[in-house]
N, C-alpha and C positions, 0 to 999 in steps of 0.2 A: 739474436742480434746484440752485439755489445753496445752498451750505453756510451754516449760521448762523455768525456770527463766532465764537461760543463753541466751535464744533466744528472750527474751522480748526486745523491742526497748525502752520502758520506756519514750517515747515522746522525745527522744534525737536526732532523725534523723535531720540533718541539723544544729543542735546547734553548735556554735563556742566556742571552749573550750581551755583554756590554763592550762597546768599541769606543775608545777615546781617540781624539784626533780625526774624527769621522766626517768633518765638513768638506773634505777633499782628499786628493792624492791616494796614498796607500790605504789610509783608514776608511775612506768611503768605499773603495774597491773591496776591501775585506768585508765591510758591513753588507755590501750588495751581494757578495757570494754567499754569505751566511743566510741572508733573507731568501735568496733563490733556492737554497737547500731546505727551506721550511723552518728555519729557526725563528724565534722571537727575539728581535734585535732592538737594543737601545743605542742610538748614535749620540755621542757627546762631543762637544767642542766649546770653544769660548764664545764665538760670535753667533747669536741666534739666527740672524737673517741667512747667513751661509749654511748654518746647520739645518734650518728648515728646508732650504733648497736641496740639500743633500738627502735629507729624509724623504722628500717627495720623489726624488730620482730613484732612490732605493725601493720605495713603496711600489713604484711602477712595475717592478719585476719580482716582488715578493711572492713566494709560493703559498704562504699561509697568512699569518696575522700581519697587519701593517706595522712597520717599525715605529718606534717612538723616538723623541728627541729630548734630551735634557742638557741645557747649557751648564757648563761648570768651568771655573777658573782653576787650572791645575797648579797654579802657583800658590794656592791657598790649601793647606793641608786639611783643614776642616771641611772645605768644599769637596775634597776628594772622598772623605768619609761619607759625607752626605750623598754624594753621587752614587756610591755603591748601595747605600741604604735605600735611596729613592728608586734606583733601578730594580732592586730586588722586590721592593713593594709593588712597583708597577707591573713587573713581569711575573710575579708570584714566586720569585727565587732567582738564583744566579748559578749558572753552570760553567760559564766561560767568561774570562776577562781578557780582552785584547787591548794593550796600552800602546797605541801608535802616536799619542800626543807628545810633542816635543817642541823645543825652540832652539834655533841656532842664530847667534849674533856673530857674524863674520868680522873679525878684527885681528890685526897683528898683535902678537903678545904684548908688545910695548904699549899698545893703545887700550888694552882691556882694563876697564874699571872694576872695582870691587862690586859695585851694584850690578854690573852686567854678569859677573861671575855668580853672584847670589841668585839672580833671576834664572839663569840656566840650571843651576843646582836645584833650585826649588821645583822647576818644571820637569827636568830630565832625571833627577836623582830622588828627591824627596817624594814627589808625586807617585812614581812607580812603587816606592816602598810602601807608602800609605795605602794606595789602591790594592796592592798585593796583600797586605796584612788584613785590610777590611774584607776583601773578597774571600780570602782563605778561611776566615772565621765562619762564613756561611757555608763554604764548600766542605770544610772539614766536618762540620756538623752533619752534613748529608753524605759524607764519605765519598764524594765525587766532585771533581773540579778540574778545570784546565785553565792555566794562566800562561799567557804569551806576552812577553815584553819585547819591545823593539829596541835593539841596540844599534850598532852601525859598524861598517867595515873600519870606520875611523877609530873604533875602540882597539883595533889590532894594529893599525898603521900610524896612528897619531893624527889622522885626518889631513885635509888640504891646508895650505897656508891660510891662516885666518880662522881656522876651526879647531884650534888646540883645546880650548876649554870645552867645546861641544864633545870632542873625542874623549876627553877626560871623564865627562859625565856619563857617556855611553859605555865606557869601560867599567864604571861603577855598576851599571845595569847588569853586566855579565856576572859580577861577583854576587849581586843580589839574587840572580837567577840560580846560581849554583848553591848558595846557602839555603834559599827557600825550597828548592827542589829536594834537598837532603832532609830538611826539617818536616816537610809536608807529605813525603812519599808514603809513609805508613798509613796516612788517612785518605789515600786514594786521590790525592791532588798532585798533578804534575805541573811543573813550571819550566818553561822553555824560553829561549831567546831567538829572535830573527835579527840578522845583521845585514841589512841591505847596503848596497853601494849607492852611488849617485842615481837618484830617480827623478 
């Protein structure tokens, strides 16, 4: 009998996985699927109350070890470095990084302030770079790793009215993915992007 897709383990049992933006939406759904497949998962997000609720929901369907939760502010580059280190320490290593964390501040171009631009750049551009670099160091040492960064369809279209800066930052993610994929390939680390539409 053919297994249902939902029941497939996909070779993920025992893999150690960090998912950012995991307190809801796509990030939580991704974390849940990994946990169902038997992976050891760390959920991360900014607000601990929501993050704990998401962790508990994911734990209810985990096939193996209970997921853990680590709060981190992705606008802080040092916090991104610490998140990777703390996750690897808690899980005994790191095999997969999924960066679904992001922020969008919807504003017409004429109303966008420099501080708003910097906040979106910090979270949507600098954080993926720092997380990728920190994770890749661990992965390259073990000659295996998978990094998946979330971009957006807006990276290709310019986004909806009011989301130009967000789209700009997500276009930068695509460039990061291409450059990192080329740089890390020889060490067994793949880097890919997912570009969802409106969810």
